[in-house]
Steps between C-alpha positions, in 0.01 A plus 500: 500500500639844412442838664612860436747639754678837522805321357318349206300179438579223739390141432484261794636152422237229482458319829563130484188425707290705256654302208422175675143611562453587135656174386293301744180661372603442141553131579195445724237669278542272205494194729177621663315576177649220288228245586198734523579660164544162327184360661299807401607536139602144403308292754817311584858556591778344295516223766127436463545491125771235516272286720184552290319699765266808490378722783139600463204626703291250696293416193817412308424746219634849555849622594545674832528880505811668636352552847405133549828380349697727738287388800556138403872545486507683836285225659730236365808669640330561836365149543801318358516121465202424722273663240569216261378236743146601392578355154458158665160578657299738286265384228677673215856462650522867586767634733392732780615808316283392204199455726551848650517671164238269334752373244573156362792338324393286201666294230565676171294312238776564249752295702462127547598397854593143605210326676685501831515881496128543428278576799127464469257680729418314814151370567299722731448388856178321585197687627558362852831688513386859510815708507523846649545792260855551362559819699408324822716199427798726411445692828495178702812369319681817583387485861593128542837562336577801726404307810697187403815702420479693829467170688789359301716806583414471873571128503836551329603760752412264786708216350808703416774569752532860633842538337359413158226758537698787643857444384438294188726227641300195409580138586448215249167418663400866462586483135281197454211686664558803269513280191175328604341836570593627160346192340176534687500875439458423129288185539231631735363791290480263200310235690269761647432649161412165341283370787335839562411557138349152476293575806672249727573762774240628754297801377603435137155349428159660535 
């Protein structure tokens, strides 16, 4: 940035942190809008195209607008891997970020997929299995996940030695507990999502 002084025009050197900020923004913005823009205008990213997939609205006809595409991408980032557990439970194999934005991933009719990669819609549940509404099930899944992870955190702290907790000096048995905790930390939300969405948890049925 330059300014006029009594001794002439003085230009301040560019601050390294400013340059890093600008470079960071230049790198992050294309990453953020890469998927939403492709989904909006092409209906698929290059990765989707290679795998013969299209992203459409719930009816499987129209492409998503830029707002829904961006919300879908943000939801996918925020929810992470657990979002994809819903693919194994929902009728049309939708991930949670697809359910939230009322989107669906379908096979491109122009691409012939092997039979083992083709997923047909699941049969609806019987009339005797009246499920709660999707928002209620999602709320209960989030609630059960939060409670289970809090209990897991408390149990871990009770089992670990004080030195491991305060000084990060863990014994081999502490390390085994930490490894097991990490495993269950990933496993529990997935199990809760699958069972909750299928109405196997309390209050997930009407």
